[in-house]
PyMOL CGO cylinders between C-alpha atoms (Angstrom):
from pymol import cmd
from pymol.cgo import CYLINDER

trace = [
    CYLINDER, -1.52, -7.89, -13.60, 0.98, -10.06, -11.83, 0.3, 1, 1, 1, 1, 1, 1,
    CYLINDER, 0.98, -10.06, -11.83, -0.46, -12.89, -9.78, 0.3, 1, 1, 1, 1, 1, 1,
    CYLINDER, -0.46, -12.89, -9.78, 1.12, -15.20, -7.28, 0.3, 1, 1, 1, 1, 1, 1,
    CYLINDER, 1.12, -15.20, -7.28, 0.08, -18.80, -6.63, 0.3, 1, 1, 1, 1, 1, 1,
    CYLINDER, 0.08, -18.80, -6.63, -2.61, -19.13, -3.98, 0.3, 1, 1, 1, 1, 1, 1,
    CYLINDER, -2.61, -19.13, -3.98, -1.36, -20.85, -0.83, 0.3, 1, 1, 1, 1, 1, 1,
    CYLINDER, -1.36, -20.85, -0.83, -4.32, -23.27, -0.92, 0.3, 1, 1, 1, 1, 1, 1,
    CYLINDER, -4.32, -23.27, -0.92, -3.38, -24.24, -4.48, 0.3, 1, 1, 1, 1, 1, 1,
    CYLINDER, -3.38, -24.24, -4.48, -6.89, -23.68, -5.84, 0.3, 1, 1, 1, 1, 1, 1,
    CYLINDER, -6.89, -23.68, -5.84, -6.31, -20.57, -7.93, 0.3, 1, 1, 1, 1, 1, 1,
    CYLINDER, -6.31, -20.57, -7.93, -4.41, -17.33, -8.02, 0.3, 1, 1, 1, 1, 1, 1,
    CYLINDER, -4.41, -17.33, -8.02, -4.02, -14.69, -5.33, 0.3, 1, 1, 1, 1, 1, 1,
    CYLINDER, -4.02, -14.69, -5.33, -3.62, -10.96, -5.97, 0.3, 1, 1, 1, 1, 1, 1,
    CYLINDER, -3.62, -10.96, -5.97, -0.15, -9.45, -5.98, 0.3, 1, 1, 1, 1, 1, 1,
    CYLINDER, -0.15, -9.45, -5.98, 0.23, -7.09, -2.99, 0.3, 1, 1, 1, 1, 1, 1,
    CYLINDER, 0.23, -7.09, -2.99, 2.69, -4.25, -2.50, 0.3, 1, 1, 1, 1, 1, 1,
    CYLINDER, 2.69, -4.25, -2.50, 3.30, -3.23, 1.13, 0.3, 1, 1, 1, 1, 1, 1,
    CYLINDER, 3.30, -3.23, 1.13, 4.65, 0.33, 1.33, 0.3, 1, 1, 1, 1, 1, 1,
    CYLINDER, 4.65, 0.33, 1.33, 6.30, 1.89, 4.34, 0.3, 1, 1, 1, 1, 1, 1,
    CYLINDER, 6.30, 1.89, 4.34, 9.38, 3.28, 5.99, 0.3, 1, 1, 1, 1, 1, 1,
    CYLINDER, 9.38, 3.28, 5.99, 11.36, 0.08, 5.47, 0.3, 1, 1, 1, 1, 1, 1,
    CYLINDER, 11.36, 0.08, 5.47, 14.74, 1.62, 6.20, 0.3, 1, 1, 1, 1, 1, 1,
    CYLINDER, 14.74, 1.62, 6.20, 13.67, 2.05, 9.81, 0.3, 1, 1, 1, 1, 1, 1,
    CYLINDER, 13.67, 2.05, 9.81, 11.61, -1.16, 10.00, 0.3, 1, 1, 1, 1, 1, 1,
    CYLINDER, 11.61, -1.16, 10.00, 14.32, -3.45, 8.57, 0.3, 1, 1, 1, 1, 1, 1,
    CYLINDER, 14.32, -3.45, 8.57, 16.74, -2.35, 11.28, 0.3, 1, 1, 1, 1, 1, 1,
    CYLINDER, 16.74, -2.35, 11.28, 14.24, -3.52, 13.92, 0.3, 1, 1, 1, 1, 1, 1,
    CYLINDER, 14.24, -3.52, 13.92, 12.98, -6.74, 12.27, 0.3, 1, 1, 1, 1, 1, 1,
    CYLINDER, 12.98, -6.74, 12.27, 13.20, -8.79, 9.11, 0.3, 1, 1, 1, 1, 1, 1,
    CYLINDER, 13.20, -8.79, 9.11, 10.36, -8.71, 6.60, 0.3, 1, 1, 1, 1, 1, 1,
    CYLINDER, 10.36, -8.71, 6.60, 8.70, -12.09, 5.98, 0.3, 1, 1, 1, 1, 1, 1,
    CYLINDER, 8.70, -12.09, 5.98, 9.19, -13.66, 2.57, 0.3, 1, 1, 1, 1, 1, 1,
    CYLINDER, 9.19, -13.66, 2.57, 5.67, -14.49, 1.38, 0.3, 1, 1, 1, 1, 1, 1,
    CYLINDER, 5.67, -14.49, 1.38, 4.72, -15.42, -2.17, 0.3, 1, 1, 1, 1, 1, 1,
    CYLINDER, 4.72, -15.42, -2.17, 2.66, -12.67, -3.79, 0.3, 1, 1, 1, 1, 1, 1,
    CYLINDER, 2.66, -12.67, -3.79, 3.80, -9.90, -1.44, 0.3, 1, 1, 1, 1, 1, 1,
    CYLINDER, 3.80, -9.90, -1.44, 6.52, -7.36, -2.22, 0.3, 1, 1, 1, 1, 1, 1,
    CYLINDER, 6.52, -7.36, -2.22, 7.80, -4.71, 0.21, 0.3, 1, 1, 1, 1, 1, 1,
    CYLINDER, 7.80, -4.71, 0.21, 8.71, -1.21, -0.88, 0.3, 1, 1, 1, 1, 1, 1,
    CYLINDER, 8.71, -1.21, -0.88, 10.10, 1.83, 0.86, 0.3, 1, 1, 1, 1, 1, 1,
    CYLINDER, 10.10, 1.83, 0.86, 8.03, 4.95, 0.21, 0.3, 1, 1, 1, 1, 1, 1,
    CYLINDER, 8.03, 4.95, 0.21, 10.97, 6.52, -1.59, 0.3, 1, 1, 1, 1, 1, 1,
    CYLINDER, 10.97, 6.52, -1.59, 11.10, 3.63, -4.07, 0.3, 1, 1, 1, 1, 1, 1,
    CYLINDER, 11.10, 3.63, -4.07, 7.46, 3.65, -5.25, 0.3, 1, 1, 1, 1, 1, 1,
    CYLINDER, 7.46, 3.65, -5.25, 8.22, 4.87, -8.81, 0.3, 1, 1, 1, 1, 1, 1,
    CYLINDER, 8.22, 4.87, -8.81, 10.94, 2.25, -9.39, 0.3, 1, 1, 1, 1, 1, 1,
    CYLINDER, 10.94, 2.25, -9.39, 8.96, -0.60, -7.87, 0.3, 1, 1, 1, 1, 1, 1,
    CYLINDER, 8.96, -0.60, -7.87, 5.80, 0.21, -9.83, 0.3, 1, 1, 1, 1, 1, 1,
    CYLINDER, 5.80, 0.21, -9.83, 7.82, 0.08, -13.05, 0.3, 1, 1, 1, 1, 1, 1,
    CYLINDER, 7.82, 0.08, -13.05, 8.76, -3.53, -12.21, 0.3, 1, 1, 1, 1, 1, 1,
    CYLINDER, 8.76, -3.53, -12.21, 5.50, -4.70, -10.63, 0.3, 1, 1, 1, 1, 1, 1,
    CYLINDER, 5.50, -4.70, -10.63, 1.85, -4.02, -11.30, 0.3, 1, 1, 1, 1, 1, 1,
    CYLINDER, 1.85, -4.02, -11.30, 0.25, -4.78, -7.94, 0.3, 1, 1, 1, 1, 1, 1,
    CYLINDER, 0.25, -4.78, -7.94, -3.43, -5.44, -7.55, 0.3, 1, 1, 1, 1, 1, 1,
    CYLINDER, -3.43, -5.44, -7.55, -3.35, -3.92, -4.09, 0.3, 1, 1, 1, 1, 1, 1,
    CYLINDER, -3.35, -3.92, -4.09, -1.11, -1.44, -2.26, 0.3, 1, 1, 1, 1, 1, 1,
    CYLINDER, -1.11, -1.44, -2.26, -1.19, -1.42, 1.54, 0.3, 1, 1, 1, 1, 1, 1,
    CYLINDER, -1.19, -1.42, 1.54, 0.41, 0.98, 4.01, 0.3, 1, 1, 1, 1, 1, 1,
    CYLINDER, 0.41, 0.98, 4.01, 0.01, 2.25, 7.54, 0.3, 1, 1, 1, 1, 1, 1,
    CYLINDER, 0.01, 2.25, 7.54, -1.76, 5.57, 8.09, 0.3, 1, 1, 1, 1, 1, 1,
    CYLINDER, -1.76, 5.57, 8.09, 1.46, 7.02, 9.51, 0.3, 1, 1, 1, 1, 1, 1,
    CYLINDER, 1.46, 7.02, 9.51, 4.80, 5.26, 9.13, 0.3, 1, 1, 1, 1, 1, 1,
    CYLINDER, 4.80, 5.26, 9.13, 8.03, 6.98, 10.11, 0.3, 1, 1, 1, 1, 1, 1,
    CYLINDER, 8.03, 6.98, 10.11, 8.36, 10.24, 8.20, 0.3, 1, 1, 1, 1, 1, 1,
    CYLINDER, 8.36, 10.24, 8.20, 5.53, 9.38, 5.79, 0.3, 1, 1, 1, 1, 1, 1,
    CYLINDER, 5.53, 9.38, 5.79, 1.77, 9.23, 5.94, 0.3, 1, 1, 1, 1, 1, 1,
    CYLINDER, 1.77, 9.23, 5.94, -1.01, 7.87, 3.74, 0.3, 1, 1, 1, 1, 1, 1,
    CYLINDER, -1.01, 7.87, 3.74, -1.54, 11.24, 2.04, 0.3, 1, 1, 1, 1, 1, 1,
    CYLINDER, -1.54, 11.24, 2.04, 2.04, 11.31, 0.81, 0.3, 1, 1, 1, 1, 1, 1,
    CYLINDER, 2.04, 11.31, 0.81, 1.85, 7.70, -0.36, 0.3, 1, 1, 1, 1, 1, 1,
    CYLINDER, 1.85, 7.70, -0.36, -1.45, 8.36, -2.18, 0.3, 1, 1, 1, 1, 1, 1,
    CYLINDER, -1.45, 8.36, -2.18, 0.14, 11.32, -3.96, 0.3, 1, 1, 1, 1, 1, 1,
    CYLINDER, 0.14, 11.32, -3.96, 3.16, 9.20, -4.96, 0.3, 1, 1, 1, 1, 1, 1,
    CYLINDER, 3.16, 9.20, -4.96, 0.84, 6.52, -6.36, 0.3, 1, 1, 1, 1, 1, 1,
    CYLINDER, 0.84, 6.52, -6.36, -1.20, 9.13, -8.25, 0.3, 1, 1, 1, 1, 1, 1,
    CYLINDER, -1.20, 9.13, -8.25, 1.96, 10.66, -9.77, 0.3, 1, 1, 1, 1, 1, 1,
    CYLINDER, 1.96, 10.66, -9.77, 3.09, 7.32, -11.19, 0.3, 1, 1, 1, 1, 1, 1,
    CYLINDER, 3.09, 7.32, -11.19, -0.39, 6.64, -12.61, 0.3, 1, 1, 1, 1, 1, 1,
    CYLINDER, -0.39, 6.64, -12.61, -1.24, 3.71, -10.36, 0.3, 1, 1, 1, 1, 1, 1,
    CYLINDER, -1.24, 3.71, -10.36, -4.99, 3.29, -10.67, 0.3, 1, 1, 1, 1, 1, 1,
    CYLINDER, -4.99, 3.29, -10.67, -5.57, 0.29, -8.44, 0.3, 1, 1, 1, 1, 1, 1,
    CYLINDER, -5.57, 0.29, -8.44, -6.67, -0.33, -4.88, 0.3, 1, 1, 1, 1, 1, 1,
    CYLINDER, -6.67, -0.33, -4.88, -4.89, 1.38, -1.99, 0.3, 1, 1, 1, 1, 1, 1,
    CYLINDER, -4.89, 1.38, -1.99, -5.76, 0.31, 1.54, 0.3, 1, 1, 1, 1, 1, 1,
    CYLINDER, -5.76, 0.31, 1.54, -4.61, 2.03, 4.69, 0.3, 1, 1, 1, 1, 1, 1,
    CYLINDER, -4.61, 2.03, 4.69, -4.10, -0.10, 7.77, 0.3, 1, 1, 1, 1, 1, 1,
    CYLINDER, -4.10, -0.10, 7.77, -5.03, 1.81, 10.95, 0.3, 1, 1, 1, 1, 1, 1,
    CYLINDER, -5.03, 1.81, 10.95, -7.11, 1.97, 14.08, 0.3, 1, 1, 1, 1, 1, 1,
    CYLINDER, -7.11, 1.97, 14.08, -10.45, 3.77, 13.89, 0.3, 1, 1, 1, 1, 1, 1,
    CYLINDER, -10.45, 3.77, 13.89, -9.87, 7.32, 12.66, 0.3, 1, 1, 1, 1, 1, 1,
    CYLINDER, -9.87, 7.32, 12.66, -11.83, 10.31, 14.03, 0.3, 1, 1, 1, 1, 1, 1,
    CYLINDER, -11.83, 10.31, 14.03, -13.68, 12.04, 11.19, 0.3, 1, 1, 1, 1, 1, 1,
    CYLINDER, -13.68, 12.04, 11.19, -12.93, 9.04, 8.98, 0.3, 1, 1, 1, 1, 1, 1,
    CYLINDER, -12.93, 9.04, 8.98, -15.18, 10.27, 6.16, 0.3, 1, 1, 1, 1, 1, 1,
    CYLINDER, -15.18, 10.27, 6.16, -13.41, 13.64, 6.04, 0.3, 1, 1, 1, 1, 1, 1,
    CYLINDER, -13.41, 13.64, 6.04, -9.94, 12.05, 6.03, 0.3, 1, 1, 1, 1, 1, 1,
    CYLINDER, -9.94, 12.05, 6.03, -10.96, 9.58, 3.34, 0.3, 1, 1, 1, 1, 1, 1,
    CYLINDER, -10.96, 9.58, 3.34, -12.43, 12.42, 1.26, 0.3, 1, 1, 1, 1, 1, 1,
    CYLINDER, -12.43, 12.42, 1.26, -9.16, 14.36, 1.46, 0.3, 1, 1, 1, 1, 1, 1,
    CYLINDER, -9.16, 14.36, 1.46, -7.19, 11.29, 0.41, 0.3, 1, 1, 1, 1, 1, 1,
    CYLINDER, -7.19, 11.29, 0.41, -9.53, 10.69, -2.55, 0.3, 1, 1, 1, 1, 1, 1,
    CYLINDER, -9.53, 10.69, -2.55, -9.23, 14.35, -3.58, 0.3, 1, 1, 1, 1, 1, 1,
    CYLINDER, -9.23, 14.35, -3.58, -5.43, 14.08, -3.52, 0.3, 1, 1, 1, 1, 1, 1,
    CYLINDER, -5.43, 14.08, -3.52, -5.43, 10.86, -5.59, 0.3, 1, 1, 1, 1, 1, 1,
    CYLINDER, -5.43, 10.86, -5.59, -8.69, 10.65, -7.56, 0.3, 1, 1, 1, 1, 1, 1,
    CYLINDER, -8.69, 10.65, -7.56, -7.57, 7.70, -9.70, 0.3, 1, 1, 1, 1, 1, 1,
    CYLINDER, -7.57, 7.70, -9.70, -7.08, 5.40, -6.71, 0.3, 1, 1, 1, 1, 1, 1,
    CYLINDER, -7.08, 5.40, -6.71, -9.63, 3.19, -5.01, 0.3, 1, 1, 1, 1, 1, 1,
    CYLINDER, -9.63, 3.19, -5.01, -8.79, 4.24, -1.43, 0.3, 1, 1, 1, 1, 1, 1,
    CYLINDER, -8.79, 4.24, -1.43, -10.23, 2.85, 1.78, 0.3, 1, 1, 1, 1, 1, 1,
    CYLINDER, -10.23, 2.85, 1.78, -9.25, 2.00, 5.35, 0.3, 1, 1, 1, 1, 1, 1,
    CYLINDER, -9.25, 2.00, 5.35, -8.59, -1.45, 6.80, 0.3, 1, 1, 1, 1, 1, 1,
    CYLINDER, -8.59, -1.45, 6.80, -9.54, -0.82, 10.42, 0.3, 1, 1, 1, 1, 1, 1,
    CYLINDER, -9.54, -0.82, 10.42, -7.68, -2.74, 13.13, 0.3, 1, 1, 1, 1, 1, 1,
    CYLINDER, -7.68, -2.74, 13.13, -9.73, -3.23, 16.27, 0.3, 1, 1, 1, 1, 1, 1,
]
cmd.load_cgo(trace, "trace")
């Protein structure tokens, strides 16, 4: 695993990969440069995961032309077996959606990070 220095200086923080439609997002705003966080366009998942071994992958439920199901399948195909968290508002039938995501990518630890 690749770790980044903790901002408090008292240990190590997990390495996080943020996945999304960055081609669209970068034209609207710049991505912050934060130690321990790497940004990746959905299309680049295989290449980025060859360079980095993130402890956590985060994406939006729906981002541009991609959704969490497609990202989960990409991660499964490249044998990522870590944690994948989906940032979203409360989802109707959350258990059903989560079950479908887990069926599509059984090697991932998938869950929602609900924004209220």
